[in-house]
C-alpha positions as CSV (number, residue, x, y, z in Angstrom):
1,V,-0.2,0.0,0.0
2,V,2.8,2.5,1.2
3,L,4.9,1.9,-2.1
4,V,2.1,2.1,-4.3
5,D,1.0,5.2,-2.6
6,G,4.5,6.5,-2.8
7,A,5.2,5.5,-6.4
8,L,1.8,7.2,-7.8
9,T,2.6,10.3,-5.6
10,H,6.1,10.7,-6.5
11,I,5.1,10.9,-10.3
12,F,2.8,14.0,-9.6
13,V,5.4,15.3,-7.3
14,Y,8.1,15.2,-10.1
15,L,5.3,16.6,-12.4
16,M,4.7,19.3,-10.0
17,G,8.9,20.3,-10.2
18,G,9.8,18.2,-7.0
19,R,13.4,17.0,-7.8
20,K,14.7,15.5,-4.5
21,G,14.2,12.2,-5.4
22,F,12.1,9.3,-4.7
23,S,13.3,8.7,-1.2
24,Q,12.2,11.7,0.1
25,T,8.6,11.1,-1.2
26,M,8.7,7.6,0.2
27,K,9.8,9.3,3.4
28,A,6.9,11.7,3.4
29,V,4.3,8.9,2.2
30,S,5.7,6.4,5.3
31,Y,5.3,9.2,7.7
32,S,2.0,10.1,6.6
33,M,0.5,6.9,6.3
34,T,1.2,6.0,10.0
35,P,-2.3,7.1,11.5
36,Q,-4.2,5.8,8.8
37,L,-2.3,2.2,9.3
38,L,-2.7,2.4,12.9
39,F,-6.3,3.7,13.3
40,G,-7.9,3.6,10.1
41,W,-9.7,0.6,11.0
42,I,-11.8,2.1,13.7
43,P,-15.1,3.2,11.9
44,F,-15.6,6.7,13.5
45,L,-11.8,7.4,13.2
46,M,-11.6,6.5,9.8
47,I,-12.5,9.9,8.1
48,I,-10.2,11.6,10.8
49,T,-7.0,9.5,10.2
50,L,-7.8,10.0,6.6
51,L,-7.5,13.8,6.6
52,W,-4.7,13.7,9.1
53,T,-2.7,11.3,6.7
54,I,-3.4,14.1,3.5
55,I,-2.4,17.0,5.7
56,I,0.8,15.1,7.0
57,D,1.4,13.9,3.2
58,F,1.1,17.6,2.1
59,L,3.2,19.1,4.7
60,G,6.1,16.4,4.1
61,I,6.0,16.7,0.3
62,R,6.4,20.8,0.7
63,Q,9.1,20.3,3.1
64,L,11.1,17.1,1.7
65,Q,10.7,18.2,-1.9
66,E,11.2,21.8,-1.5
67,I,8.1,22.9,-3.6
68,S,5.5,25.6,-3.1
69,T,2.4,25.1,-1.4
70,A,0.4,25.3,-4.3
71,R,2.3,22.7,-6.1
72,A,2.4,20.6,-3.0
73,I,-1.5,20.6,-3.1
74,V,-1.9,19.8,-6.5
75,A,0.6,16.9,-6.2
76,I,-1.1,15.4,-3.1
77,I,-4.9,15.9,-4.3
78,L,-4.6,14.8,-8.0
79,P,-3.4,11.2,-7.1
80,T,-6.2,11.0,-4.3
81,I,-9.0,12.0,-7.0
82,I,-7.6,9.6,-9.4
83,A,-7.9,6.6,-6.7
84,I,-11.2,7.8,-5.8
85,I,-12.4,7.6,-9.3
86,F,-10.7,4.2,-9.8
87,L,-11.9,2.6,-6.6
88,G,-15.3,4.1,-7.4
89,S,-15.4,2.7,-10.9
90,I,-14.6,-0.8,-9.6
91,Y,-17.3,-0.8,-6.8
92,F,-19.9,0.3,-9.3
93,E,-19.2,-1.8,-11.8
94,S,-19.6,-5.1,-9.9
């Protein structure tokens, strides 16, 4: 899960101008996924941990890749939207 998320996020980070390397993106993604992996299975905490994961991911990408706030937001939001569309199409297709 973390590797796939990191690879997908890094594609968009690279497109947004992040040139500090895949390892920096993986660091940010790994740290940001911690709340989701620890507490995401609890029903009422799922939304809170998802939002917290996105916030930590955004801050980590912005700092470690040294890109602007707007570029970091786009680099995080676009893969999230693509994942939601992909999972939604799988869910509604069956």
